[in-house]
C-alpha positions in Angstrom: 58.9 -54.2 299.2 62.4 -54.5 299.3 64.6 -56.7 296.1 66.7 -58.5 296.0 69.3 -60.1 293.3 69.6 -64.3 294.4 73.0 -64.8 293.0 74.6 -68.6 293.0 77.9 -69.2 294.7 80.2 -67.7 292.1 78.0 -64.2 292.5 76.4 -65.1 289.0 72.6 -62.8 289.5 69.8 -66.5 289.1 67.1 -64.4 289.8 64.9 -61.2 291.7 63.2 -61.1 294.9 62.4 -60.0 297.7 64.8 -59.6 301.2 61.7 -61.0 303.2 60.9 -64.2 300.4 65.8 -64.2 300.5 65.5 -64.9 305.0 62.0 -66.5 305.2 63.3 -69.4 302.5 67.3 -68.8 303.0 68.6 -67.9 299.6 71.3 -66.8 298.8 71.7 -63.0 298.4 74.4 -59.8 298.3 75.0 -57.4 301.4 77.5 -55.6 302.3 79.5 -55.0 305.4 81.7 -51.4 306.0 83.5 -50.4 308.7 84.9 -47.1 309.3 88.4 -45.9 310.7 89.3 -42.1 312.4 92.2 -40.7 311.9 93.4 -42.7 315.5 92.8 -45.4 314.2 90.1 -46.6 316.1 86.6 -48.8 314.8 83.0 -47.1 314.9 81.0 -50.2 316.6 76.7 -49.6 316.2 74.5 -51.1 317.7 71.4 -52.0 315.8 68.2 -51.4 317.1 66.3 -53.6 318.1 63.1 -53.2 316.1 65.7 -55.6 313.5 64.6 -58.5 311.7 68.3 -60.4 312.0 70.6 -59.4 315.1 68.7 -56.7 317.9 70.2 -55.5 319.7 73.6 -56.8 318.6 77.1 -54.9 318.4 78.6 -54.5 315.2 80.4 -53.3 312.7 80.5 -50.2 311.8 77.6 -50.6 309.0 75.9 -53.9 307.5 73.4 -53.9 304.3 71.7 -55.0 301.8 72.5 -54.7 297.8 69.3 -53.8 295.7 68.8 -55.3 292.6 70.5 -54.2 289.6 73.5 -52.0 292.0 76.8 -53.3 292.6 77.7 -54.3 295.7 79.8 -50.3 296.2 76.7 -48.5 294.9 75.9 -49.9 297.8 78.4 -48.8 300.1 78.5 -46.2 299.2 74.6 -45.4 300.0 74.2 -47.4 303.6 77.4 -45.3 304.1 74.7 -41.9 303.6 71.7 -43.9 304.4 72.7 -45.5 307.7 75.5 -43.3 309.5 75.3 -39.9 307.2 78.1 -40.7 305.6 79.1 -38.9 302.0 82.4 -40.4 300.5 83.2 -41.4 297.0 84.8 -44.4 295.4 88.1 -43.5 295.5 88.7 -43.7 299.4 86.6 -46.2 299.9 89.0 -49.3 299.5 87.6 -52.9 299.1 88.7 -55.7 301.2 86.9 -59.3 299.8 83.7 -61.0 299.3 82.6 -63.4 301.3 80.0 -66.3 302.0 78.2 -66.2 305.1 75.1 -68.4 306.5 73.9 -67.2 309.7 70.7 -67.3 310.9 67.9 -66.2 308.0 71.4 -65.1 307.1 72.7 -66.6 303.8 74.0 -64.0 302.0 77.8 -63.3 299.7 78.6 -60.1 301.4 81.6 -57.4 299.7 83.3 -56.4 302.9 84.6 -52.4 302.1 86.1 -49.6 304.4 87.2 -46.0 304.9 90.4 -45.0 306.7 90.7 -41.8 308.4 87.0 -39.5 308.4 86.3 -36.9 310.6 83.3 -36.0 312.9 81.2 -37.4 313.7 78.1 -40.2 312.2 74.6 -39.2 312.0 72.6 -42.4 313.3 69.8 -43.6 310.6 67.8 -43.9 314.6 65.6 -46.9 312.7 68.0 -49.0 312.6 70.9 -48.2 314.7 70.1 -47.1 318.5 74.4 -46.0 318.8 77.7 -46.5 318.3 80.8 -45.7 319.3 83.7 -45.2 318.8 87.1 -48.3 319.9 90.7 -48.2 319.7 91.1 -52.0 317.8 92.9 -53.7 320.9 89.2 -53.2 322.8 87.3 -54.7 320.7 89.5 -57.7 319.9 89.4 -57.8 324.1 85.6 -57.1 323.8 85.3 -59.6 321.2 87.2 -62.4 322.7 85.8 -61.5 326.7 82.0 -61.7 325.2 81.7 -62.8 321.4 77.7 -63.3 322.2 77.7 -59.4 322.8 78.1 -59.1 318.7 76.4 -60.2 315.6 77.4 -62.8 314.1 78.0 -61.4 311.0 80.1 -59.0 312.1 83.0 -61.2 314.4 82.2 -63.2 310.8 83.7 -59.8 309.1 85.9 -58.4 311.0 87.8 -62.5 310.8 88.0 -61.3 307.3 88.9 -58.0 307.8 91.7 -59.1 309.9 93.4 -62.5 307.0 93.3 -59.9 304.5 94.4 -56.8 306.4 98.2 -59.2 307.2 98.5 -56.1 310.5 95.7 -54.2 311.6 96.9 -51.8 312.7 99.4 -51.6 309.6 96.7 -51.5 307.3 94.5 -48.5 309.8 98.4 -46.7 309.6 99.5 -47.5 306.1 
């Protein structure tokens, strides 16, 4: 059973609990979201597996996951990149964007948002986690999110909004 740290609103650890308990009791815990961009500035967007307990079959950013008990946000981001997408990178290439709170469905978390820019290659998908994935231009993504927001996980919609808020102009960040 996967263990996570329950935290307070200031991100102080108050207990170690199971992920299932965190969801069942809607307890505040830590998560991460990583947005992976290729050199053309396209974002890798995944379709979550139909077998996921939260937001099955919805589109979301490159990946999201839980921070395991005793793990840092950065360690979790690097681990999830490797596990879900087969991407091995270094902390120096991973850019911390912000940390924000969210409460969507049974997910009540403090989420660390990261970006990986200029990734060259094709992700290797963990089929238990990810049904499919594709690179998409930011303009096309934003048009689709506006047209059919119900196709996207609410976690990704919030994360993308935070990304835009913290990177004055998304295009400038991608091309920098």
